[in-house]
DSSP file (Angstrom, degrees, kcal/mol; ACC not computed):
  #  RESIDUE AA STRUCTURE BP1 BP2  ACC     N-H-->O    O-->H-N    N-H-->O    O-->H-N    TCO  KAPPA ALPHA  PHI   PSI    X-CA   Y-CA   Z-CA
    1    1 A M              0   0    0      0, 0.0     2,-0.2     0, 0.0    95,-0.0   0.000 360.0 360.0 360.0 141.2  -12.2   10.9   -3.2
    2    2 A V        -     0   0    0     94,-0.1     2,-0.4     2,-0.0     3,-0.0  -0.596 360.0-144.3 -84.1 144.7  -12.2    7.4   -1.8
    3    3 A D        -     0   0    0     -2,-0.2    97,-0.1     1,-0.1    96,-0.0  -0.894  15.3-139.9-117.7 140.8  -12.9    7.0    1.9
    4    4 A L        -     0   0    0     -2,-0.4    66,-3.4    66,-0.1    67,-0.5   0.831  27.8-151.6 -61.6 -33.1  -11.5    4.5    4.4
    5    5 A Q        -     0   0    0     64,-0.2    64,-1.7     1,-0.2     2,-0.5   0.960  21.1-170.2  55.2  54.6  -14.9    4.1    6.0
    6    6 A W  B     -A   68   0A   0     62,-0.2     2,-1.1    63,-0.1    62,-0.2  -0.657  19.3-156.3 -82.6 124.3  -13.2    3.3    9.4
    7    7 A N     >  +     0   0    0     60,-2.9     4,-2.2    -2,-0.5     3,-0.3  -0.767  16.3 177.0 -97.4  86.2  -15.6    2.1   12.1
    8    8 A K  H  > S+     0   0    0     -2,-1.1     4,-2.8     1,-0.2     5,-0.2   0.851  76.9  58.7 -62.7 -35.2  -13.5    3.0   15.1
    9    9 A A  H  > S+     0   0    0      2,-0.2     4,-2.0     1,-0.2    -1,-0.2   0.915 107.4  47.0 -60.7 -42.4  -16.2    1.8   17.5
   10   10 A F  H  > S+     0   0    0     -3,-0.3     4,-2.0     2,-0.2    -2,-0.2   0.930 111.8  50.6 -62.6 -45.9  -16.1   -1.6   15.9
   11   11 A A  H  X S+     0   0    0     -4,-2.2     4,-1.0    55,-0.3    -2,-0.2   0.903 110.8  48.6 -61.0 -41.8  -12.3   -1.7   16.1
   12   12 A L  H  <>S+     0   0    0     -4,-2.8     5,-3.5     1,-0.2     6,-0.4   0.867 107.5  56.0 -66.2 -35.5  -12.4   -0.6   19.8
   13   13 A E  H ><5S+     0   0    0     -4,-2.0     3,-1.4     1,-0.2    -1,-0.2   0.899 103.8  54.5 -60.1 -40.4  -15.0   -3.4   20.4
   14   14 A Q  H 3<5S+     0   0    0     -4,-2.0    -1,-0.2     1,-0.3    -2,-0.2   0.769 111.2  45.1 -65.9 -25.7  -12.5   -5.9   19.0
   15   15 A T  T ><5S-     0   0    0     -4,-1.0     3,-1.1    -3,-0.4    -1,-0.3   0.258 117.1-110.1-100.9  11.4   -9.8   -4.7   21.5
   16   16 A G  T < 5S-     0   0    0     -3,-1.4    -3,-0.2     1,-0.2    -2,-0.1   0.802  75.3 -56.7  64.9  27.6  -12.2   -4.7   24.4
   17   17 A G  T 3 <S+     0   0    0     -5,-3.5     2,-1.1     1,-0.2    -1,-0.2   0.540  96.3 146.3  82.7   7.3  -12.0   -0.9   24.5
   18   18 A D    <>  -     0   0    0     -3,-1.1     4,-2.2    -6,-0.4    -1,-0.2  -0.675  27.2-174.3 -84.3 100.5   -8.2   -0.8   24.8
   19   19 A E  H  > S+     0   0    0     -2,-1.1     4,-2.3     1,-0.2    -1,-0.2   0.860  83.6  54.3 -62.4 -37.9   -7.1    2.3   22.9
   20   20 A E  H  > S+     0   0    0      2,-0.2     4,-2.0     1,-0.2    -1,-0.2   0.921 109.1  47.1 -65.0 -44.1   -3.4    1.4   23.3
   21   21 A L  H  > S+     0   0    0      2,-0.2     4,-2.6     1,-0.2    -2,-0.2   0.905 110.2  53.7 -63.2 -41.4   -3.9   -2.1   21.8
   22   22 A L  H  X S+     0   0    0     -4,-2.2     4,-2.4     1,-0.2    -2,-0.2   0.918 107.8  50.3 -59.7 -43.4   -5.9   -0.6   18.9
   23   23 A E  H  X S+     0   0    0     -4,-2.3     4,-2.1     1,-0.2    -1,-0.2   0.901 110.3  50.0 -62.3 -40.5   -3.0    1.8   18.2
   24   24 A E  H  X S+     0   0    0     -4,-2.0     4,-2.3     2,-0.2    -1,-0.2   0.908 110.8  49.4 -63.5 -41.9   -0.5   -1.1   18.2
   25   25 A L  H  X S+     0   0    0     -4,-2.6     4,-2.5     1,-0.2    -2,-0.2   0.882 109.4  51.8 -65.8 -37.6   -2.8   -3.1   15.8
   26   26 A L  H  X S+     0   0    0     -4,-2.4     4,-2.8     2,-0.2    -1,-0.2   0.901 109.2  50.4 -64.5 -40.1   -3.0   -0.1   13.5
   27   27 A I  H  X S+     0   0    0     -4,-2.1     4,-2.4     2,-0.2    -2,-0.2   0.927 110.8  49.1 -62.5 -44.6    0.8    0.2   13.5
   28   28 A L  H  X S+     0   0    0     -4,-2.3     4,-2.8     1,-0.2     5,-0.2   0.913 112.5  47.8 -61.1 -42.7    1.1   -3.5   12.7
   29   29 A F  H  X S+     0   0    0     -4,-2.5     4,-2.7     2,-0.2    -2,-0.2   0.913 109.6  52.5 -66.4 -41.7   -1.5   -3.2    9.9
   30   30 A R  H  X S+     0   0    0     -4,-2.8     4,-1.1     1,-0.2    -2,-0.2   0.940 113.2  45.3 -56.8 -45.9    0.3   -0.1    8.5
   31   31 A D  H  X S+     0   0    0     -4,-2.4     4,-1.0     1,-0.2     3,-0.5   0.935 116.4  43.3 -64.2 -48.0    3.6   -2.0    8.4
   32   32 A S  H  X S+     0   0    0     -4,-2.8     4,-2.2     1,-0.2    -1,-0.2   0.825 106.5  62.1 -70.5 -30.1    2.1   -5.2    6.9
   33   33 A S  H  X S+     0   0    0     -4,-2.7     4,-2.6    -5,-0.2    -1,-0.2   0.809  96.2  60.4 -67.8 -27.4    0.0   -3.3    4.3
   34   34 A V  H  X S+     0   0    0     -4,-1.1     4,-2.2    -3,-0.5    -1,-0.2   0.955 109.0  42.1 -62.0 -48.8    3.2   -1.9    2.8
   35   35 A A  H  X S+     0   0    0     -4,-1.0     4,-2.5     1,-0.2    -2,-0.2   0.899 114.5  51.5 -64.8 -40.5    4.4   -5.3    1.9
   36   36 A D  H  X S+     0   0    0     -4,-2.2     4,-2.4     2,-0.2    -1,-0.2   0.896 109.9  49.5 -63.3 -39.6    1.0   -6.4    0.8
   37   37 A Y  H  X S+     0   0    0     -4,-2.6     4,-2.7     2,-0.2    -1,-0.2   0.905 110.4  49.7 -67.7 -40.8    0.7   -3.4   -1.5
   38   38 A V  H  X S+     0   0    0     -4,-2.2     4,-2.7     2,-0.2    -2,-0.2   0.928 111.5  49.4 -61.5 -44.2    4.1   -4.1   -3.0
   39   39 A Q  H  X S+     0   0    0     -4,-2.5     4,-2.5     1,-0.2    -2,-0.2   0.899 110.8  50.8 -61.0 -40.2    3.1   -7.7   -3.6
   40   40 A L  H  X S+     0   0    0     -4,-2.4     4,-2.4     2,-0.2    -2,-0.2   0.927 110.6  48.2 -63.2 -45.7   -0.1   -6.5   -5.2
   41   41 A Q  H  X S+     0   0    0     -4,-2.7     4,-2.5     1,-0.2    -2,-0.2   0.927 113.4  47.5 -59.9 -45.8    1.8   -4.1   -7.5
   42   42 A E  H  X S+     0   0    0     -4,-2.7     4,-2.0     1,-0.2    -2,-0.2   0.892 111.0  51.4 -64.6 -39.6    4.2   -6.9   -8.5
   43   43 A A  H  <>S+     0   0    0     -4,-2.5     5,-3.1     2,-0.2     4,-0.4   0.904 111.0  47.8 -65.2 -41.0    1.4   -9.3   -9.1
   44   44 A V  H ><5S+     0   0    0     -4,-2.4     3,-1.2     3,-0.2    -2,-0.2   0.938 111.7  50.1 -64.0 -46.0   -0.5   -6.9  -11.4
   45   45 A A  H 3<5S+     0   0    0     -4,-2.5    -1,-0.2     1,-0.3    -2,-0.2   0.853 115.9  42.6 -60.9 -34.7    2.7   -6.1  -13.3
   46   46 A A  T 3<5S-     0   0    0     -4,-2.0    -1,-0.3    -5,-0.2    -2,-0.2   0.414 109.2-122.3 -91.3   1.4    3.4   -9.9  -13.7
   47   47 A N  T < 5 +     0   0    0     -3,-1.2     2,-0.9    -4,-0.4    -3,-0.2   0.893  56.8 159.3  56.7  40.8   -0.3  -10.6  -14.6
   48   48 A D     >< -     0   0    0     -5,-3.1     4,-1.9     1,-0.2    -1,-0.2  -0.802  23.5-178.4-102.4  93.7   -0.2  -13.0  -11.6
   49   49 A A  H  > S+     0   0    0     -2,-0.9     4,-2.4     1,-0.2    -1,-0.2   0.876  83.8  54.7 -62.0 -38.8   -3.8  -13.7  -10.4
   50   50 A A  H  > S+     0   0    0      1,-0.2     4,-2.3     2,-0.2    -1,-0.2   0.884 107.2  51.0 -63.7 -37.6   -2.6  -15.9   -7.6
   51   51 A G  H  > S+     0   0    0      2,-0.2     4,-2.4     1,-0.2     5,-0.2   0.886 108.8  51.3 -65.4 -39.0   -0.3  -13.2   -6.3
   52   52 A V  H  X S+     0   0    0     -4,-1.9     4,-3.0     2,-0.2     5,-0.3   0.928 109.0  51.6 -61.3 -45.1   -3.3  -10.8   -6.4
   53   53 A V  H  X S+     0   0    0     -4,-2.4     4,-2.6     1,-0.2     5,-0.2   0.932 111.0  47.3 -58.3 -47.5   -5.3  -13.2   -4.4
   54   54 A R  H  X S+     0   0    0     -4,-2.3     4,-1.9     2,-0.2    -2,-0.2   0.943 117.0  41.3 -61.3 -49.6   -2.6  -13.6   -1.7
   55   55 A A  H  X S+     0   0    0     -4,-2.4     4,-2.3     1,-0.2    -2,-0.2   0.924 117.5  46.8 -66.5 -44.8   -2.0   -9.9   -1.3
   56   56 A A  H  X S+     0   0    0     -4,-3.0     4,-2.8    -5,-0.2    -1,-0.2   0.887 110.2  53.8 -65.8 -38.7   -5.7   -8.9   -1.5
   57   57 A H  H  X S+     0   0    0     -4,-2.6     4,-2.4    -5,-0.3    -1,-0.2   0.915 109.5  48.2 -62.0 -42.7   -6.7  -11.7    1.0
   58   58 A S  H  X S+     0   0    0     -4,-1.9     4,-2.1    -5,-0.2     5,-0.2   0.931 113.8  45.9 -63.6 -46.5   -4.1  -10.4    3.5
   59   59 A L  H  X S+     0   0    0     -4,-2.3     4,-2.3     1,-0.2     5,-0.2   0.896 112.4  52.6 -62.4 -40.4   -5.3   -6.8    3.1
   60   60 A K  H  X S+     0   0    0     -4,-2.8     4,-2.3    -5,-0.2    -2,-0.2   0.940 110.7  45.7 -61.8 -49.0   -8.9   -7.9    3.4
   61   61 A G  H  X S+     0   0    0     -4,-2.4     4,-1.9     2,-0.2    -2,-0.2   0.924 115.0  45.1 -64.1 -46.1   -8.5   -9.9    6.6
   62   62 A A  H  X S+     0   0    0     -4,-2.1     4,-0.8     1,-0.2    -1,-0.2   0.916 115.5  46.7 -66.3 -42.3   -6.5   -7.3    8.5
   63   63 A S  H  <>S+     0   0    0     -4,-2.3     5,-2.9    -5,-0.2     3,-0.4   0.875 109.9  54.3 -69.0 -35.3   -8.7   -4.4    7.4
   64   64 A A  H ><5S+     0   0    0     -4,-2.3     3,-1.2    -5,-0.2    -1,-0.2   0.907 105.2  52.9 -63.6 -40.9  -11.9   -6.4    8.4
   65   65 A S  H 3<5S+     0   0    0     -4,-1.9    -1,-0.2     1,-0.3    -2,-0.2   0.730 113.6  44.3 -68.7 -19.8  -10.6   -7.1   11.9
   66   66 A L  T 3<5S-     0   0    0     -4,-0.8   -55,-0.3    -3,-0.4    -1,-0.3   0.309 114.1-113.8-105.7   7.0  -10.0   -3.3   12.3
   67   67 A G  T < 5 +     0   0    0     -3,-1.2   -60,-2.9    -4,-0.3     2,-1.1   0.804  64.1 148.1  69.7  29.2  -13.3   -2.2   10.8
   68   68 A I  B  >< +A    6   0A   0     -5,-2.9     4,-2.1   -62,-0.2     3,-0.2  -0.730  18.6 175.7-100.1  86.4  -11.7   -0.5    7.8
   69   69 A E  H  >  +     0   0    0    -64,-1.7     4,-2.9    -2,-1.1     5,-0.3   0.806  68.1  60.9 -66.0 -35.9  -14.4   -1.1    5.3
   70   70 A G  H  > S+     0   0    0    -66,-3.4     4,-1.7     1,-0.2    -1,-0.2   0.933 112.7  37.6 -60.0 -46.8  -13.0    0.8    2.3
   71   71 A I  H  > S+     0   0    0    -67,-0.5     4,-2.9    -3,-0.2     5,-0.3   0.913 115.9  54.3 -69.9 -42.8   -9.9   -1.3    2.2
   72   72 A R  H  X S+     0   0    0     -4,-2.1     4,-2.5     1,-0.2    -2,-0.2   0.933 110.5  44.8 -58.5 -48.1  -11.8   -4.5    3.0
   73   73 A R  H  X S+     0   0    0     -4,-2.9     4,-2.2     2,-0.2    -1,-0.2   0.911 115.1  46.8 -64.8 -43.0  -14.4   -4.1    0.2
   74   74 A L  H  X S+     0   0    0     -4,-1.7     4,-2.3    -5,-0.3    -1,-0.2   0.918 113.5  48.5 -66.0 -42.3  -11.8   -3.2   -2.4
   75   75 A A  H  X S+     0   0    0     -4,-2.9     4,-3.0     1,-0.2    -2,-0.2   0.887 109.1  54.4 -64.0 -38.7   -9.5   -6.1   -1.4
   76   76 A L  H  X S+     0   0    0     -4,-2.5     4,-2.7    -5,-0.3    -1,-0.2   0.925 109.2  47.5 -59.5 -45.5  -12.6   -8.4   -1.5
   77   77 A D  H  X S+     0   0    0     -4,-2.2     4,-2.1     2,-0.2    -2,-0.2   0.907 113.6  47.7 -63.2 -42.0  -13.3   -7.3   -5.1
   78   78 A M  H  X S+     0   0    0     -4,-2.3     4,-2.5     2,-0.2    12,-0.2   0.920 113.0  48.3 -64.7 -43.9   -9.6   -7.8   -6.1
   79   79 A E  H  X S+     0   0    0     -4,-3.0     4,-2.3     2,-0.2    -2,-0.2   0.928 111.1  49.8 -63.0 -45.7   -9.5  -11.2   -4.4
   80   80 A A  H  X S+     0   0    0     -4,-2.7     4,-0.6     1,-0.2    -1,-0.2   0.906 112.7  47.2 -61.1 -42.3  -12.7  -12.4   -6.0
   81   81 A D  H ><>S+     0   0    0     -4,-2.1     5,-1.4     1,-0.2     3,-0.9   0.904 110.8  52.3 -66.0 -40.8  -11.5  -11.3   -9.5
   82   82 A G  H ><5S+     0   0    0     -4,-2.5     3,-2.0     1,-0.3    -2,-0.2   0.870 102.1  58.9 -62.3 -37.5   -8.1  -12.9   -8.9
   83   83 A R  H 3<5S+     0   0    0     -4,-2.3    -1,-0.3     1,-0.3    -2,-0.2   0.710 100.5  57.6 -65.9 -18.4   -9.8  -16.2   -8.0
   84   84 A N  T <<5S-     0   0    0     -3,-0.9    -1,-0.3    -4,-0.6    -2,-0.2   0.112 127.1-104.9 -93.9  20.0  -11.4  -16.0  -11.5
   85   85 A N  T < 5S+     0   0    0     -3,-2.0     2,-0.3     1,-0.2    -3,-0.2   0.856  83.8 120.9  61.0  39.8   -7.8  -15.9  -12.8
   86   86 A S      < -     0   0    0     -5,-1.4    -1,-0.2    -8,-0.1    -2,-0.2  -0.962  47.4-171.3-132.0 148.4   -8.0  -12.2  -13.6
   87   87 A V     >  +     0   0    0     -2,-0.3     4,-2.9    -3,-0.1     5,-0.2   0.192  61.1 107.9-115.8  12.4   -6.0   -9.2  -12.5
   88   88 A T  H  > S+     0   0    0      2,-0.2     4,-2.7     1,-0.2     5,-0.2   0.923  79.4  44.1 -59.1 -50.6   -8.4   -6.7  -14.1
   89   89 A V  H  > S+     0   0    0      1,-0.2     4,-2.3     2,-0.2    -1,-0.2   0.932 115.6  48.7 -63.3 -44.6   -9.9   -5.3  -10.9
   90   90 A A  H  > S+     0   0    0    -12,-0.2     4,-0.9     1,-0.2    -1,-0.2   0.921 113.0  47.9 -61.1 -43.5   -6.6   -5.1   -9.2
   91   91 A R  H  < S+     0   0    0     -4,-2.9     3,-0.5     1,-0.2     4,-0.3   0.931 115.8  43.7 -62.2 -45.8   -5.1   -3.3  -12.2
   92   92 A E  H  < S+     0   0    0     -4,-2.7    -1,-0.2    -5,-0.2    -2,-0.2   0.796 123.2  36.3 -71.2 -28.6   -8.0   -0.9  -12.4
   93   93 A Q  H  X S+     0   0    0     -4,-2.3     4,-2.4    -5,-0.2    -1,-0.2   0.321  83.2 104.6-109.5   7.1   -8.2   -0.2   -8.7
   94   94 A L  H  X S+     0   0    0     -4,-0.9     4,-2.2    -3,-0.5    -1,-0.1   0.893  83.0  48.0 -58.6 -43.5   -4.5   -0.3   -7.7
   95   95 A T  H  > S+     0   0    0     -4,-0.3     4,-2.2     2,-0.2    -1,-0.2   0.850 109.9  53.3 -69.0 -32.0   -4.2    3.5   -7.3
   96   96 A I  H  > S+     0   0    0      2,-0.2     4,-2.4     1,-0.2    -2,-0.2   0.920 108.4  49.7 -66.6 -42.4   -7.4    3.6   -5.3
   97   97 A M  H  X S+     0   0    0     -4,-2.4     4,-2.5     1,-0.2    -2,-0.2   0.921 109.8  52.1 -61.0 -42.4   -5.9    1.0   -2.9
   98   98 A G  H  X S+     0   0    0     -4,-2.2     4,-1.8     1,-0.2    -1,-0.2   0.904 109.3  49.4 -59.0 -42.0   -2.8    3.1   -2.7
   99   99 A A  H  X S+     0   0    0     -4,-2.2     4,-2.0     2,-0.2    -1,-0.2   0.894 110.5  50.2 -65.1 -40.0   -4.8    6.2   -1.8
  100  100 A L  H  X S+     0   0    0     -4,-2.4     4,-1.9     1,-0.2    -2,-0.2   0.897 109.1  51.1 -65.0 -39.5   -6.7    4.2    0.9
  101  101 A L  H  X S+     0   0    0     -4,-2.5     4,-1.2     1,-0.2    -1,-0.2   0.834 107.3  54.1 -68.5 -31.0   -3.4    2.9    2.4
  102  102 A E  H  X S+     0   0    0     -4,-1.8     4,-0.6     2,-0.2     3,-0.3   0.907 107.6  50.3 -65.1 -41.2   -2.2    6.5    2.5
  103  103 A Q  H >< S+     0   0    0     -4,-2.0     3,-1.2     1,-0.2     4,-0.4   0.868 103.0  60.9 -63.0 -35.7   -5.3    7.5    4.4
  104  104 A L  H >< S+     0   0    0     -4,-1.9     3,-1.5     1,-0.3    -1,-0.2   0.878  97.2  59.0 -58.0 -38.1   -4.6    4.6    6.8
  105  105 A N  H 3< S+     0   0    0     -4,-1.2    -1,-0.3    -3,-0.3    -2,-0.2   0.734  99.9  58.2 -64.1 -21.3   -1.3    6.3    7.6
  106  106 A A  T <<        0   0    0     -3,-1.2    -1,-0.3    -4,-0.6    -2,-0.2   0.560 360.0 360.0 -85.9  -8.8   -3.2    9.3    8.8
  107  107 A L    <         0   0    0     -3,-1.5    -1,-0.2    -4,-0.4    -2,-0.1   0.508 360.0 360.0 -69.7 360.0   -5.2    7.4   11.4
């Protein structure tokens, strides 16, 4: 099973220890990640490397700011592959990203 590898201490550090703000940021990320994942799925289906780059970049940035390493690393790999005009990594790892985003909903 793939793990989110969430560093909650890091995320709290980013919010100055404000648990309420962290919860709001997690809600925002959950909401935006749905659209990013749909964009990622559509880009893979269309063999659109630029679309993979856009969606993966968005997922990477948001997850990095919240200390969610599992999503960040996978998105980084997808983005890098997309920048090489390939959707191979995104295609191969799409279900894993979906599983990680499901775990995100449980936070």
